[in-house]
All heavy atoms as TSV, in Angstrom:
chain	resi	resn	atom	element	x	y	z
A	1	MET	N	N	-43.356	-19.509	19.209
A	1	MET	CA	C	-44.470	-18.855	19.878
A	1	MET	C	C	-44.733	-17.499	19.218
A	1	MET	O	O	-43.804	-16.745	18.965
A	1	MET	CB	C	-44.125	-18.675	21.358
A	1	MET	CG	C	-45.302	-18.237	22.167
A	1	MET	SD	S	-45.027	-18.561	23.922
A	1	MET	CE	C	-44.803	-16.917	24.508
A	2	GLN	N	N	-45.992	-17.200	18.966
A	2	GLN	CA	C	-46.356	-15.941	18.331
A	2	GLN	C	C	-46.344	-14.810	19.353
A	2	GLN	O	O	-46.650	-15.020	20.531
A	2	GLN	CB	C	-47.743	-16.039	17.720
A	2	GLN	CG	C	-47.831	-16.976	16.538
A	2	GLN	CD	C	-49.236	-16.989	15.972
A	2	GLN	OE1	O	-50.203	-16.969	16.710
A	2	GLN	NE2	N	-49.331	-17.033	14.654
A	3	PRO	N	N	-46.022	-13.595	18.897
A	3	PRO	CA	C	-46.082	-12.459	19.817
A	3	PRO	C	C	-47.526	-12.196	20.252
A	3	PRO	O	O	-48.477	-12.498	19.524
A	3	PRO	CB	C	-45.540	-11.297	19.004
A	3	PRO	CG	C	-45.492	-11.739	17.592
A	3	PRO	CD	C	-45.576	-13.235	17.576
A	4	GLU	N	N	-47.664	-11.654	21.426
A	4	GLU	CA	C	-48.987	-11.333	21.964
A	4	GLU	C	C	-49.639	-10.232	21.125
A	4	GLU	O	O	-49.009	-9.239	20.786
A	4	GLU	CB	C	-48.829	-10.862	23.410
A	4	GLU	CG	C	-50.119	-10.598	24.116
A	4	GLU	CD	C	-49.913	-10.172	25.559
A	4	GLU	OE1	O	-48.891	-9.523	25.875
A	4	GLU	OE2	O	-50.790	-10.478	26.366
A	5	ARG	N	N	-50.906	-10.435	20.791
A	5	ARG	CA	C	-51.641	-9.418	20.046
A	5	ARG	C	C	-51.977	-8.248	20.957
A	5	ARG	O	O	-52.242	-8.442	22.146
A	5	ARG	CB	C	-52.921	-10.011	19.478
A	5	ARG	CG	C	-52.657	-11.015	18.384
A	5	ARG	CD	C	-53.873	-11.597	17.740
A	5	ARG	NE	N	-55.132	-10.941	18.025
A	5	ARG	CZ	C	-56.314	-11.472	17.816
A	5	ARG	NH1	N	-56.408	-12.692	17.338
A	5	ARG	NH2	N	-57.414	-10.819	18.083
A	6	PRO	N	N	-52.001	-7.039	20.410
A	6	PRO	CA	C	-52.357	-5.877	21.238
A	6	PRO	C	C	-53.779	-6.006	21.780
A	6	PRO	O	O	-54.681	-6.472	21.074
A	6	PRO	CB	C	-52.263	-4.704	20.269
A	6	PRO	CG	C	-51.411	-5.180	19.148
A	6	PRO	CD	C	-51.630	-6.660	19.055
A	7	LEU	N	N	-53.964	-5.623	23.020
A	7	LEU	CA	C	-55.299	-5.630	23.616
A	7	LEU	C	C	-56.163	-4.589	22.918
A	7	LEU	O	O	-55.706	-3.490	22.607
A	7	LEU	CB	C	-55.227	-5.306	25.108
A	7	LEU	CG	C	-54.551	-6.346	25.985
A	7	LEU	CD1	C	-54.428	-5.842	27.416
A	7	LEU	CD2	C	-55.320	-7.654	25.960
A	8	ALA	N	N	-57.406	-4.929	22.697
A	8	ALA	CA	C	-58.339	-4.027	22.025
A	8	ALA	C	C	-58.738	-2.878	22.938
A	8	ALA	O	O	-58.761	-3.009	24.164
A	8	ALA	CB	C	-59.580	-4.803	21.597
A	9	SER	N	N	-59.085	-1.789	22.325
A	9	SER	CA	C	-59.576	-0.625	23.056
A	9	SER	C	C	-60.898	-0.970	23.742
A	9	SER	O	O	-61.729	-1.680	23.182
A	9	SER	CB	C	-59.801	0.523	22.075
A	9	SER	OG	O	-60.534	1.558	22.677
A	10	PRO	N	N	-61.122	-0.431	24.939
A	10	PRO	CA	C	-62.390	-0.668	25.626
A	10	PRO	C	C	-63.500	0.278	25.174
A	10	PRO	O	O	-64.584	0.290	25.758
A	10	PRO	CB	C	-62.029	-0.420	27.092
A	10	PRO	CG	C	-60.959	0.617	27.033
A	10	PRO	CD	C	-60.154	0.266	25.793
A	11	CYS	N	N	-63.264	1.038	24.123
A	11	CYS	CA	C	-64.253	2.004	23.639
A	11	CYS	C	C	-65.572	1.295	23.323
A	11	CYS	O	O	-65.590	0.239	22.676
A	11	CYS	CB	C	-63.730	2.709	22.398
A	11	CYS	SG	S	-64.892	3.921	21.724
A	12	VAL	N	N	-66.673	1.886	23.781
A	12	VAL	CA	C	-68.004	1.340	23.507
A	12	VAL	C	C	-68.850	2.330	22.699
A	12	VAL	O	O	-70.070	2.233	22.660
A	12	VAL	CB	C	-68.732	0.926	24.809
A	12	VAL	CG1	C	-68.038	-0.237	25.472
A	12	VAL	CG2	C	-68.859	2.110	25.762
A	13	ALA	N	N	-68.165	3.304	22.072
A	13	ALA	CA	C	-68.806	4.308	21.211
A	13	ALA	C	C	-69.827	5.173	21.942
A	13	ALA	O	O	-70.813	5.614	21.366
A	13	ALA	CB	C	-69.414	3.655	19.977
A	14	ILE	N	N	-69.605	5.388	23.230
A	14	ILE	CA	C	-70.363	6.369	24.013
A	14	ILE	C	C	-69.306	7.351	24.509
A	14	ILE	O	O	-68.811	7.257	25.621
A	14	ILE	CB	C	-71.120	5.722	25.191
A	14	ILE	CG1	C	-72.047	4.635	24.691
A	14	ILE	CG2	C	-71.869	6.777	25.993
A	14	ILE	CD1	C	-72.705	3.815	25.780
A	15	CYS	N	N	-68.912	8.255	23.632
A	15	CYS	CA	C	-67.737	9.095	23.853
A	15	CYS	C	C	-68.124	10.476	24.351
A	15	CYS	O	O	-68.502	11.343	23.566
A	15	CYS	CB	C	-66.923	9.198	22.573
A	15	CYS	SG	S	-66.482	7.590	21.879
A	16	ALA	N	N	-68.061	10.639	25.654
A	16	ALA	CA	C	-68.334	11.934	26.273
A	16	ALA	C	C	-67.565	11.983	27.591
A	16	ALA	O	O	-67.607	11.026	28.366
A	16	ALA	CB	C	-69.821	12.102	26.523
A	17	LEU	N	N	-66.849	13.070	27.794
A	17	LEU	CA	C	-66.066	13.214	29.016
A	17	LEU	C	C	-66.898	13.889	30.101
A	17	LEU	O	O	-67.639	14.839	29.830
A	17	LEU	CB	C	-64.803	14.036	28.753
A	17	LEU	CG	C	-63.832	13.454	27.727
A	17	LEU	CD1	C	-62.659	14.394	27.513
A	17	LEU	CD2	C	-63.345	12.087	28.157
A	18	ASP	N	N	-66.766	13.404	31.323
A	18	ASP	CA	C	-67.458	14.023	32.452
A	18	ASP	C	C	-66.622	15.181	33.000
A	18	ASP	O	O	-65.619	15.587	32.396
A	18	ASP	CB	C	-67.804	12.979	33.518
A	18	ASP	CG	C	-66.591	12.390	34.229
A	18	ASP	OD1	O	-65.462	12.909	34.074
A	18	ASP	OD2	O	-66.774	11.394	34.958
A	19	GLU	N	N	-66.995	15.695	34.154
A	19	GLU	CA	C	-66.312	16.838	34.757
A	19	GLU	C	C	-64.855	16.541	35.135
A	19	GLU	O	O	-64.039	17.447	35.252
A	19	GLU	CB	C	-67.050	17.305	36.021
A	19	GLU	CG	C	-68.503	17.666	35.821
A	19	GLU	CD	C	-69.415	16.439	35.800
A	19	GLU	OE1	O	-69.157	15.447	36.519
A	19	GLU	OE2	O	-70.389	16.464	35.030
A	20	GLN	N	N	-64.516	15.277	35.330
A	20	GLN	CA	C	-63.153	14.876	35.677
A	20	GLN	C	C	-62.348	14.429	34.459
A	20	GLN	O	O	-61.289	13.841	34.593
A	20	GLN	CB	C	-63.162	13.748	36.721
A	20	GLN	CG	C	-63.610	14.158	38.108
A	20	GLN	CD	C	-65.126	14.174	38.232
A	20	GLN	OE1	O	-65.828	13.322	37.690
A	20	GLN	NE2	N	-65.638	15.160	38.940
A	21	ASP	N	N	-62.845	14.692	33.259
A	21	ASP	CA	C	-62.211	14.263	32.007
A	21	ASP	C	C	-62.117	12.748	31.894
A	21	ASP	O	O	-61.147	12.200	31.375
A	21	ASP	CB	C	-60.826	14.889	31.820
A	21	ASP	CG	C	-60.907	16.255	31.165
A	21	ASP	OD1	O	-61.981	16.602	30.652
A	21	ASP	OD2	O	-59.886	16.966	31.152
A	22	ILE	N	N	-63.153	12.053	32.381
A	22	ILE	CA	C	-63.249	10.599	32.260
A	22	ILE	C	C	-64.414	10.290	31.330
A	22	ILE	O	O	-65.517	10.810	31.495
A	22	ILE	CB	C	-63.449	9.936	33.639
A	22	ILE	CG1	C	-62.222	10.200	34.513
A	22	ILE	CG2	C	-63.705	8.441	33.492
A	22	ILE	CD1	C	-62.352	9.728	35.939
A	23	CYS	N	N	-64.153	9.433	30.359
A	23	CYS	CA	C	-65.189	9.054	29.400
A	23	CYS	C	C	-66.296	8.280	30.105
A	23	CYS	O	O	-66.016	7.312	30.826
A	23	CYS	CB	C	-64.581	8.214	28.276
A	23	CYS	SG	S	-65.813	7.647	27.081
A	24	ILE	N	N	-67.535	8.678	29.882
A	24	ILE	CA	C	-68.641	7.986	30.539
A	24	ILE	C	C	-68.904	6.616	29.922
A	24	ILE	O	O	-69.566	5.779	30.529
A	24	ILE	CB	C	-69.937	8.823	30.548
A	24	ILE	CG1	C	-70.424	9.101	29.124
A	24	ILE	CG2	C	-69.735	10.121	31.319
A	24	ILE	CD1	C	-71.803	9.722	29.051
A	25	GLY	N	N	-68.364	6.369	28.734
A	25	GLY	CA	C	-68.548	5.069	28.083
A	25	GLY	C	C	-67.535	4.038	28.517
A	25	GLY	O	O	-67.886	2.957	28.994
A	26	CYS	N	N	-66.248	4.370	28.373
A	26	CYS	CA	C	-65.201	3.367	28.642
A	26	CYS	C	C	-64.469	3.582	29.968
A	26	CYS	O	O	-63.673	2.745	30.369
A	26	CYS	CB	C	-64.191	3.343	27.499
A	26	CYS	SG	S	-63.189	4.843	27.343
A	27	GLN	N	N	-64.707	4.716	30.617
A	27	GLN	CA	C	-64.104	5.040	31.909
A	27	GLN	C	C	-62.612	5.383	31.835
A	27	GLN	O	O	-61.929	5.417	32.842
A	27	GLN	CB	C	-64.331	3.918	32.937
A	27	GLN	CG	C	-65.779	3.627	33.239
A	27	GLN	CD	C	-66.474	4.810	33.897
A	27	GLN	OE1	O	-66.004	5.364	34.866
A	27	GLN	NE2	N	-67.597	5.212	33.338
A	28	ARG	N	N	-62.088	5.635	30.618
A	28	ARG	CA	C	-60.698	6.073	30.509
A	28	ARG	C	C	-60.623	7.586	30.626
A	28	ARG	O	O	-61.559	8.294	30.243
A	28	ARG	CB	C	-60.094	5.652	29.156
A	28	ARG	CG	C	-59.867	4.176	29.015
A	28	ARG	CD	C	-59.244	3.842	27.676
A	28	ARG	NE	N	-60.198	4.116	26.591
A	28	ARG	CZ	C	-59.900	4.065	25.310
A	28	ARG	NH1	N	-58.664	3.789	24.916
A	28	ARG	NH2	N	-60.816	4.295	24.395
A	29	THR	N	N	-59.481	8.069	31.120
A	29	THR	CA	C	-59.249	9.503	31.125
A	29	THR	C	C	-58.933	9.957	29.706
A	29	THR	O	O	-58.588	9.143	28.839
A	29	THR	CB	C	-58.071	9.880	32.036
A	29	THR	OG1	O	-56.869	9.331	31.491
A	29	THR	CG2	C	-58.278	9.387	33.467
A	30	ALA	N	N	-59.003	11.265	29.488
A	30	ALA	CA	C	-58.655	11.800	28.177
A	30	ALA	C	C	-57.215	11.428	27.820
A	30	ALA	O	O	-56.926	11.063	26.680
A	30	ALA	CB	C	-58.853	13.316	28.161
A	31	ALA	N	N	-56.320	11.485	28.786
A	31	ALA	CA	C	-54.912	11.127	28.542
A	31	ALA	C	C	-54.777	9.655	28.174
A	31	ALA	O	O	-54.015	9.308	27.259
A	31	ALA	CB	C	-54.067	11.451	29.766
A	32	GLU	N	N	-55.496	8.778	28.866
A	32	GLU	CA	C	-55.423	7.339	28.561
A	32	GLU	C	C	-55.942	7.047	27.160
A	32	GLU	O	O	-55.377	6.212	26.445
A	32	GLU	CB	C	-56.204	6.538	29.604
A	32	GLU	CG	C	-55.545	6.548	30.968
A	32	GLU	CD	C	-56.445	6.058	32.087
A	32	GLU	OE1	O	-57.689	5.995	31.905
A	32	GLU	OE2	O	-55.908	5.758	33.165
A	33	ILE	N	N	-56.995	7.745	26.757
A	33	ILE	CA	C	-57.536	7.563	25.412
A	33	ILE	C	C	-56.498	7.990	24.378
A	33	ILE	O	O	-56.250	7.279	23.395
A	33	ILE	CB	C	-58.845	8.366	25.242
A	33	ILE	CG1	C	-59.943	7.774	26.129
A	33	ILE	CG2	C	-59.282	8.406	23.772
A	33	ILE	CD1	C	-61.169	8.667	26.292
A	34	THR	N	N	-55.879	9.135	24.611
A	34	THR	CA	C	-54.890	9.674	23.680
A	34	THR	C	C	-53.682	8.757	23.544
A	34	THR	O	O	-53.166	8.547	22.443
A	34	THR	CB	C	-54.441	11.069	24.143
A	34	THR	OG1	O	-55.589	11.922	24.197
A	34	THR	CG2	C	-53.408	11.662	23.214
A	35	LEU	N	N	-53.222	8.187	24.652
A	35	LEU	CA	C	-51.999	7.383	24.652
A	35	LEU	C	C	-52.216	5.905	24.308
A	35	LEU	O	O	-51.249	5.173	24.107
A	35	LEU	CB	C	-51.315	7.485	26.016
A	35	LEU	CG	C	-50.793	8.872	26.387
A	35	LEU	CD1	C	-50.326	8.892	27.840
A	35	LEU	CD2	C	-49.672	9.273	25.448
A	36	TRP	N	N	-53.459	5.447	24.254
A	36	TRP	CA	C	-53.763	4.024	24.084
A	36	TRP	C	C	-52.983	3.381	22.941
A	36	TRP	O	O	-52.419	2.299	23.082
A	36	TRP	CB	C	-55.259	3.821	23.874
A	36	TRP	CG	C	-55.654	2.382	23.823
A	36	TRP	CD1	C	-55.823	1.604	22.715
A	36	TRP	CD2	C	-55.898	1.526	24.934
A	36	TRP	NE1	N	-56.171	0.327	23.065
A	36	TRP	CE2	C	-56.226	0.249	24.429
A	36	TRP	CE3	C	-55.885	1.709	26.314
A	36	TRP	CZ2	C	-56.533	-0.827	25.251
A	36	TRP	CZ3	C	-56.197	0.638	27.136
A	36	TRP	CH2	C	-56.510	-0.615	26.605
A	37	GLY	N	N	-52.926	4.015	21.806
A	37	GLY	CA	C	-52.276	3.442	20.629
A	37	GLY	C	C	-50.770	3.242	20.788
A	37	GLY	O	O	-50.172	2.455	20.071
A	38	ARG	N	N	-50.177	3.933	21.739
A	38	ARG	CA	C	-48.734	3.808	21.965
A	38	ARG	C	C	-48.395	2.971	23.190
A	38	ARG	O	O	-47.221	2.796	23.517
A	38	ARG	CB	C	-48.120	5.204	22.111
A	38	ARG	CG	C	-48.201	6.000	20.819
A	38	ARG	CD	C	-47.508	7.326	20.955
A	38	ARG	NE	N	-48.144	8.193	21.930
A	38	ARG	CZ	C	-48.874	9.257	21.638
A	38	ARG	NH1	N	-49.051	9.610	20.382
A	38	ARG	NH2	N	-49.415	9.979	22.580
A	39	MET	N	N	-49.402	2.450	23.874
A	39	MET	CA	C	-49.171	1.649	25.074
A	39	MET	C	C	-48.872	0.201	24.712
A	39	MET	O	O	-49.405	-0.328	23.736
A	39	MET	CB	C	-50.405	1.660	25.981
A	39	MET	CG	C	-50.706	2.958	26.622
A	39	MET	SD	S	-52.196	2.792	27.635
A	39	MET	CE	C	-52.353	4.451	28.243
A	40	ASP	N	N	-48.037	-0.450	25.543
A	40	ASP	CA	C	-47.857	-1.890	25.393
A	40	ASP	C	C	-48.967	-2.577	26.193
A	40	ASP	O	O	-49.761	-1.921	26.882
A	40	ASP	CB	C	-46.455	-2.329	25.826
A	40	ASP	CG	C	-46.143	-2.062	27.293
A	40	ASP	OD1	O	-47.067	-2.009	28.145
A	40	ASP	OD2	O	-44.944	-1.924	27.611
A	41	ASN	N	N	-49.051	-3.881	26.090
A	41	ASN	CA	C	-50.153	-4.594	26.741
A	41	ASN	C	C	-50.136	-4.478	28.264
A	41	ASN	O	O	-51.188	-4.446	28.893
A	41	ASN	CB	C	-50.177	-6.057	26.318
A	41	ASN	CG	C	-50.893	-6.241	24.985
A	41	ASN	OD1	O	-51.534	-5.325	24.470
A	41	ASN	ND2	N	-50.773	-7.413	24.413
A	42	ALA	N	N	-48.964	-4.395	28.869
A	42	ALA	CA	C	-48.900	-4.233	30.329
A	42	ALA	C	C	-49.523	-2.902	30.731
A	42	ALA	O	O	-50.305	-2.833	31.703
A	42	ALA	CB	C	-47.456	-4.316	30.814
A	43	GLU	N	N	-49.228	-1.852	29.989
A	43	GLU	CA	C	-49.819	-0.537	30.276
A	43	GLU	C	C	-51.321	-0.570	30.025
A	43	GLU	O	O	-52.098	-0.005	30.810
A	43	GLU	CB	C	-49.158	0.531	29.409
A	43	GLU	CG	C	-47.696	0.762	29.745
A	43	GLU	CD	C	-46.973	1.596	28.702
A	43	GLU	OE1	O	-47.151	1.332	27.477
A	43	GLU	OE2	O	-46.229	2.498	29.109
A	44	ARG	N	N	-51.726	-1.236	28.969
A	44	ARG	CA	C	-53.156	-1.327	28.667
A	44	ARG	C	C	-53.908	-2.097	29.756
A	44	ARG	O	O	-55.013	-1.718	30.132
A	44	ARG	CB	C	-53.372	-1.991	27.303
A	44	ARG	CG	C	-52.944	-1.103	26.156
A	44	ARG	CD	C	-53.125	-1.778	24.821
A	44	ARG	NE	N	-52.749	-0.880	23.735
A	44	ARG	CZ	C	-53.022	-1.075	22.468
A	44	ARG	NH1	N	-53.667	-2.173	22.088
A	44	ARG	NH2	N	-52.645	-0.197	21.556
A	45	ARG	N	N	-53.312	-3.166	30.254
A	45	ARG	CA	C	-53.958	-3.921	31.341
A	45	ARG	C	C	-54.129	-3.047	32.584
A	45	ARG	O	O	-55.157	-3.115	33.265
A	45	ARG	CB	C	-53.157	-5.174	31.683
A	45	ARG	CG	C	-53.332	-6.287	30.686
A	45	ARG	CD	C	-52.630	-7.576	31.130
A	45	ARG	NE	N	-52.674	-8.550	30.070
A	45	ARG	CZ	C	-51.720	-8.700	29.141
A	45	ARG	NH1	N	-50.612	-7.973	29.174
A	45	ARG	NH2	N	-51.862	-9.601	28.196
A	46	ALA	N	N	-53.129	-2.238	32.884
A	46	ALA	CA	C	-53.210	-1.331	34.032
A	46	ALA	C	C	-54.342	-0.321	33.833
A	46	ALA	O	O	-55.104	-0.035	34.764
A	46	ALA	CB	C	-51.878	-0.625	34.248
A	47	VAL	N	N	-54.477	0.202	32.618
A	47	VAL	CA	C	-55.567	1.134	32.322
A	47	VAL	C	C	-56.910	0.429	32.462
A	47	VAL	O	O	-57.841	0.967	33.064
A	47	VAL	CB	C	-55.418	1.736	30.901
A	47	VAL	CG1	C	-56.680	2.472	30.469
A	47	VAL	CG2	C	-54.215	2.659	30.833
A	48	LEU	N	N	-57.022	-0.790	31.940
A	48	LEU	CA	C	-58.289	-1.522	32.036
A	48	LEU	C	C	-58.668	-1.787	33.485
A	48	LEU	O	O	-59.857	-1.715	33.842
A	48	LEU	CB	C	-58.199	-2.834	31.244
A	48	LEU	CG	C	-58.087	-2.672	29.726
A	48	LEU	CD1	C	-57.825	-4.021	29.067
A	48	LEU	CD2	C	-59.332	-2.012	29.149
A	49	LEU	N	N	-57.701	-2.061	34.327
A	49	LEU	CA	C	-57.971	-2.260	35.749
A	49	LEU	C	C	-58.489	-0.963	36.375
A	49	LEU	O	O	-59.477	-0.980	37.124
A	49	LEU	CB	C	-56.712	-2.748	36.472
A	49	LEU	CG	C	-56.850	-2.989	37.964
A	49	LEU	CD1	C	-57.897	-4.052	38.254
A	49	LEU	CD2	C	-55.510	-3.398	38.551
A	50	ARG	N	N	-57.843	0.153	36.048
A	50	ARG	CA	C	-58.312	1.443	36.575
A	50	ARG	C	C	-59.715	1.762	36.062
A	50	ARG	O	O	-60.549	2.292	36.803
A	50	ARG	CB	C	-57.338	2.561	36.205
A	50	ARG	CG	C	-56.032	2.491	36.969
A	50	ARG	CD	C	-55.192	3.752	36.830
A	50	ARG	NE	N	-54.801	4.060	35.466
A	50	ARG	CZ	C	-53.686	3.641	34.876
A	50	ARG	NH1	N	-52.833	2.857	35.543
A	50	ARG	NH2	N	-53.405	3.996	33.643
A	51	CYS	N	N	-59.999	1.424	34.808
A	51	CYS	CA	C	-61.340	1.647	34.250
A	51	CYS	C	C	-62.392	0.867	35.030
A	51	CYS	O	O	-63.464	1.390	35.354
A	51	CYS	CB	C	-61.386	1.242	32.776
A	51	CYS	SG	S	-60.463	2.319	31.686
A	52	ARG	N	N	-62.074	-0.382	35.329
A	52	ARG	CA	C	-63.018	-1.204	36.099
A	52	ARG	C	C	-63.245	-0.604	37.481
A	52	ARG	O	O	-64.374	-0.512	37.960
A	52	ARG	CB	C	-62.513	-2.633	36.211
A	52	ARG	CG	C	-63.465	-3.505	37.007
A	52	ARG	CD	C	-62.944	-4.912	37.202
A	52	ARG	NE	N	-63.848	-5.638	38.071
A	52	ARG	CZ	C	-64.361	-6.813	37.788
A	52	ARG	NH1	N	-64.055	-7.412	36.672
A	52	ARG	NH2	N	-65.182	-7.403	38.632
A	53	GLU	N	N	-62.157	-0.183	38.123
A	53	GLU	CA	C	-62.275	0.431	39.454
A	53	GLU	C	C	-63.120	1.698	39.396
A	53	GLU	O	O	-63.978	1.919	40.262
A	53	GLU	CB	C	-60.888	0.733	40.017
A	53	GLU	CG	C	-60.107	-0.519	40.366
A	53	GLU	CD	C	-58.633	-0.264	40.647
A	53	GLU	OE1	O	-58.139	0.874	40.404
A	53	GLU	OE2	O	-57.954	-1.200	41.098
A	54	ARG	N	N	-62.900	2.523	38.376
A	54	ARG	CA	C	-63.694	3.751	38.229
A	54	ARG	C	C	-65.167	3.417	38.014
A	54	ARG	O	O	-66.049	4.062	38.581
A	54	ARG	CB	C	-63.186	4.576	37.048
A	54	ARG	CG	C	-61.855	5.208	37.270
A	54	ARG	CD	C	-61.416	5.979	36.027
A	54	ARG	NE	N	-60.026	6.355	36.146
A	54	ARG	CZ	C	-59.099	6.128	35.237
A	54	ARG	NH1	N	-59.403	5.549	34.079
A	54	ARG	NH2	N	-57.846	6.492	35.449
A	55	ALA	N	N	-65.444	2.416	37.193
A	55	ALA	CA	C	-66.828	2.022	36.923
A	55	ALA	C	C	-67.498	1.502	38.184
A	55	ALA	O	O	-68.667	1.805	38.443
A	55	ALA	CB	C	-66.874	0.976	35.815
A	56	GLU	N	N	-66.777	0.732	38.982
A	56	GLU	CA	C	-67.346	0.210	40.222
A	56	GLU	C	C	-67.654	1.340	41.192
A	56	GLU	O	O	-68.725	1.375	41.798
A	56	GLU	CB	C	-66.402	-0.808	40.854
A	56	GLU	CG	C	-66.347	-2.121	40.090
A	56	GLU	CD	C	-65.301	-3.087	40.619
A	56	GLU	OE1	O	-64.409	-2.682	41.398
A	56	GLU	OE2	O	-65.358	-4.271	40.230
A	57	VAL	N	N	-66.725	2.283	41.342
A	57	VAL	CA	C	-66.918	3.407	42.260
A	57	VAL	C	C	-68.084	4.282	41.812
A	57	VAL	O	O	-68.882	4.733	42.634
A	57	VAL	CB	C	-65.612	4.242	42.380
A	57	VAL	CG1	C	-65.860	5.563	43.069
A	57	VAL	CG2	C	-64.538	3.451	43.110
A	58	SER	N	N	-68.199	4.502	40.510
A	58	SER	CA	C	-69.254	5.370	39.992
A	58	SER	C	C	-70.612	4.680	39.896
A	58	SER	O	O	-71.619	5.329	39.629
A	58	SER	CB	C	-68.869	5.910	38.609
A	58	SER	OG	O	-68.887	4.868	37.651
A	59	GLY	N	N	-70.639	3.368	40.081
A	59	GLY	CA	C	-71.878	2.619	39.958
A	59	GLY	C	C	-72.213	2.257	38.527
A	59	GLY	O	O	-73.324	1.817	38.242
A	60	ASN	N	N	-71.256	2.429	37.612
A	60	ASN	CA	C	-71.500	2.133	36.193
A	60	ASN	C	C	-70.973	0.760	35.765
A	60	ASN	O	O	-71.017	0.444	34.587
A	60	ASN	CB	C	-70.846	3.211	35.316
A	60	ASN	CG	C	-71.521	4.533	35.448
A	60	ASN	OD1	O	-72.716	4.599	35.609
A	60	ASN	ND2	N	-70.752	5.609	35.412
A	61	PHE	N	N	-70.485	-0.027	36.688
A	61	PHE	CA	C	-69.935	-1.340	36.336
A	61	PHE	C	C	-71.071	-2.321	36.114
A	61	PHE	O	O	-71.966	-2.479	36.937
A	61	PHE	CB	C	-69.014	-1.855	37.432
A	61	PHE	CG	C	-68.421	-3.200	37.122
A	61	PHE	CD1	C	-67.460	-3.338	36.134
A	61	PHE	CD2	C	-68.825	-4.343	37.801
A	61	PHE	CE1	C	-66.920	-4.585	35.825
A	61	PHE	CE2	C	-68.286	-5.573	37.510
A	61	PHE	CZ	C	-67.325	-5.690	36.523
A	62	ILE	N	N	-71.035	-2.984	34.955
A	62	ILE	CA	C	-72.026	-4.012	34.631
A	62	ILE	C	C	-71.272	-5.314	34.420
A	62	ILE	O	O	-70.549	-5.469	33.426
A	62	ILE	CB	C	-72.820	-3.648	33.366
A	62	ILE	CG1	C	-73.523	-2.313	33.558
A	62	ILE	CG2	C	-73.804	-4.762	33.009
A	62	ILE	CD1	C	-74.151	-1.760	32.311
A	63	PRO	N	N	-71.374	-6.266	35.364
A	63	PRO	CA	C	-70.662	-7.530	35.202
A	63	PRO	C	C	-71.162	-8.328	34.011
A	63	PRO	O	O	-72.332	-8.254	33.647
A	63	PRO	CB	C	-70.923	-8.266	36.519
A	63	PRO	CG	C	-72.018	-7.552	37.196
A	63	PRO	CD	C	-72.171	-6.201	36.554
A	64	ALA	N	N	-70.256	-9.074	33.422
A	64	ALA	CA	C	-70.628	-9.940	32.302
A	64	ALA	C	C	-71.537	-11.059	32.797
A	64	ALA	O	O	-71.394	-11.527	33.923
A	64	ALA	CB	C	-69.377	-10.525	31.660
A	65	PRO	N	N	-72.473	-11.493	31.956
A	65	PRO	CA	C	-73.399	-12.562	32.377
A	65	PRO	C	C	-72.698	-13.889	32.539
A	65	PRO	O	O	-71.677	-14.160	32.074
A	65	PRO	CB	C	-74.412	-12.627	31.242
A	65	PRO	CG	C	-73.857	-11.853	30.108
A	65	PRO	CD	C	-72.731	-11.013	30.636
């Protein structure tokens, strides 16, 4: 069995932090962006879940078609 490939960054190239230091493009905090490259997939999945929750709360969540 092959090892699991690292999850891709959720960056959408709209890189600007809001007043809470959350990227308006990917919904990650500045700390999450900085640490992404050193996270394992379990940590990345947790970040992606928080990103989705932040997007839903802020009204920026766009469901896939």
